[in-house]
PALO-150162 format. One record per residue (C-alpha): residue number from 1; residue in three letters; x, y, z. Coordinates in steps of 0.1 Angstrom, whole numbers, plus 5000, padded with zeros to 4 digits. Layout:
NUM	ALA	X	Y	Z
...
This chain:
1	MET	6612	8463	0952
2	SER	6609	8480	0918
3	ILE	6639	8488	0897
4	GLU	6643	8524	0886
5	THR	6665	8532	0856
6	THR	6666	8554	0826
7	LEU	6690	8530	0808
8	PRO	6678	8524	0773
9	PRO	6668	8488	0763
10	SER	6699	8485	0741
11	VAL	6721	8489	0772
12	LEU	6699	8467	0794
13	LYS	6703	8438	0768
14	LYS	6740	8439	0774
15	ILE	6737	8432	0812
16	ASP	6735	8395	0820
17	ILE	6724	8387	0856
18	GLN	6730	8351	0866
19	PHE	6716	8337	0898
20	GLY	6719	8304	0917
21	LYS	6745	8277	0925
22	ASP	6756	8274	0889
23	VAL	6772	8309	0890
24	ALA	6795	8298	0918
25	ASP	6822	8293	0892
26	LEU	6858	8300	0904
27	GLU	6869	8310	0870
28	LYS	6842	8337	0868
29	ILE	6845	8350	0904
30	LEU	6883	8349	0908
31	PRO	6891	8380	0888
32	LEU	6865	8400	0907
33	ALA	6876	8386	0940
34	ARG	6912	8395	0932
35	GLN	6901	8431	0923
36	LEU	6881	8434	0955
37	HIS	6911	8423	0975
38	LYS	6934	8447	0957
39	GLU	6910	8476	0965
40	SER	6904	8466	1001
41	ILE	6921	8477	1033
42	PHE	6936	8441	1033
43	SER	6955	8445	1000
44	ASP	6988	8443	1018
45	MET	6979	8408	1030
46	PRO	6982	8378	1007
47	PHE	6952	8368	0986
48	ASP	6942	8333	0995
49	GLN	6928	8315	0965
50	PRO	6922	8282	0984
51	GLN	6900	8301	1009
52	LEU	6880	8316	0980
53	GLU	6877	8280	0966
54	LYS	6861	8269	0999
55	VAL	6836	8298	0997
56	VAL	6827	8289	0961
57	ASN	6823	8252	0971
58	HIS	6799	8262	0999
59	LEU	6779	8281	0973
60	LYS	6777	8250	0951
61	ASP	6763	8229	0980
62	GLU	6727	8219	0977
63	THR	6719	8229	1013
64	GLY	6697	8259	1003
65	TYR	6716	8280	1028
66	HIS	6740	8297	1003
67	GLY	6733	8319	0973
68	ALA	6752	8338	0947
69	VAL	6746	8364	0919
70	TYR	6771	8370	0891
71	VAL	6768	8399	0866
72	GLU	6784	8405	0832
73	TYR	6782	8436	0811
74	GLU	6791	8433	0774
75	GLY	6804	8399	0782
76	GLU	6828	8410	0810
77	ALA	6825	8402	0847
78	VAL	6814	8433	0866
79	ALA	6798	8422	0898
80	PHE	6792	8393	0921
81	ALA	6775	8387	0954
82	CYS	6774	8358	0978
83	PHE	6752	8354	1008
84	TYR	6738	8328	1032
85	PHE	6708	8321	1054
86	ALA	6715	8319	1091
87	PRO	6699	8323	1126
88	MET	6705	8355	1145
89	LEU	6731	8352	1172
90	SER	6704	8361	1198
91	SER	6677	8338	1185
92	LYS	6677	8305	1166
93	LYS	6641	8312	1157
94	THR	6649	8344	1138
95	TRP	6668	8338	1106
96	VAL	6683	8365	1083
97	THR	6702	8366	1051
98	VAL	6738	8376	1056
99	MET	6755	8393	1027
100	HIS	6790	8378	1028
101	THR	6802	8398	0998
102	VAL	6788	8423	0973
103	TYR	6813	8436	0948
104	ILE	6806	8459	0919
105	ARG	6836	8467	0898
106	SER	6850	8502	0905
107	ASP	6847	8515	0869
108	ILE	6809	8510	0869
109	ARG	6801	8513	0906
110	SER	6791	8550	0905
111	THR	6774	8549	0871
112	GLU	6738	8543	0861
113	ILE	6748	8508	0850
114	GLY	6763	8502	0885
115	SER	6731	8514	0901
116	TYR	6710	8491	0879
117	VAL	6733	8461	0887
118	TRP	6730	8469	0925
119	GLN	6692	8470	0922
120	ARG	6691	8437	0903
121	ILE	6714	8420	0928
122	MET	6692	8432	0957
123	LEU	6661	8420	0938
124	ALA	6676	8386	0934
125	VAL	6687	8384	0971
126	ARG	6653	8395	0983
127	GLY	6636	8369	0960
128	TRP	6659	8342	0974
129	SER	6654	8353	1010
130	ALA	6617	8358	1013
131	PRO	6606	8322	1007
132	ARG	6631	8310	1033
133	GLY	6614	8332	1060
134	SER	6643	8356	1063
135	LYS	6635	8386	1085
136	GLY	6659	8408	1068
137	ILE	6693	8412	1051
138	MET	6724	8418	1072
139	PHE	6753	8436	1055
140	ASN	6788	8433	1070
141	VAL	6808	8461	1054
142	VAL	6843	8450	1060
143	SER	6865	8457	1030
144	GLY	6871	8494	1035
145	VAL	6860	8499	0999
146	ALA	6838	8530	0991
147	ILE	6826	8531	1027
148	GLN	6807	8564	1024
149	GLU	6791	8555	0991
150	THR	6781	8521	1005
151	ASP	6766	8537	1035
152	MET	6746	8561	1014
153	VAL	6733	8533	0990
154	LEU	6724	8510	1019
155	ARG	6705	8538	1038
156	ALA	6687	8549	1006
157	ASN	6675	8513	1002
158	GLY	6661	8512	1037
159	ALA	6689	8497	1057
160	THR	6695	8508	1092
161	HIS	6730	8516	1103
162	LEU	6739	8494	1132
163	GLY	6773	8508	1142
164	GLY	6798	8493	1118
165	ASN	6829	8471	1117
166	TYR	6864	8481	1128
167	PHE	6897	8465	1122
168	MET	6928	8469	1144
169	ARG	6961	8457	1131
170	LEU	6984	8437	1153
């Protein structure tokens, strides 16, 4: 995967992509996770910081099954992704990378900087996945945030739409 951008080097220098278990830092991820929750279809439900702490702790484990990417622009948190390596439901011999969360802050999401951040996240995830023998990357789009834009970006990057997720309130 090559990265396409017309961003000048002066802007690219301001983008800091961090990868690995060390980026699983609650202080860094918490503001972005709160913003994602606020934007999501679930914003009327309580934000559960202890649940986020569990996810972050999984990311810190040395198992090799969890990964994370954290991005800053001009020293401010703008994106994070967390993912894990797991067998397909239908075959324990076929493993995939499952994107648990990808969040790019709304003010940059539709900009060239947002596009570059997305490409760098995907490059990192592909680089993490390939040596593990992953057969692909599974995206579960469940927040209700920018659904049409997300669909367009995923399809443009070669993803196949599998049907989607639905939520029914009780």
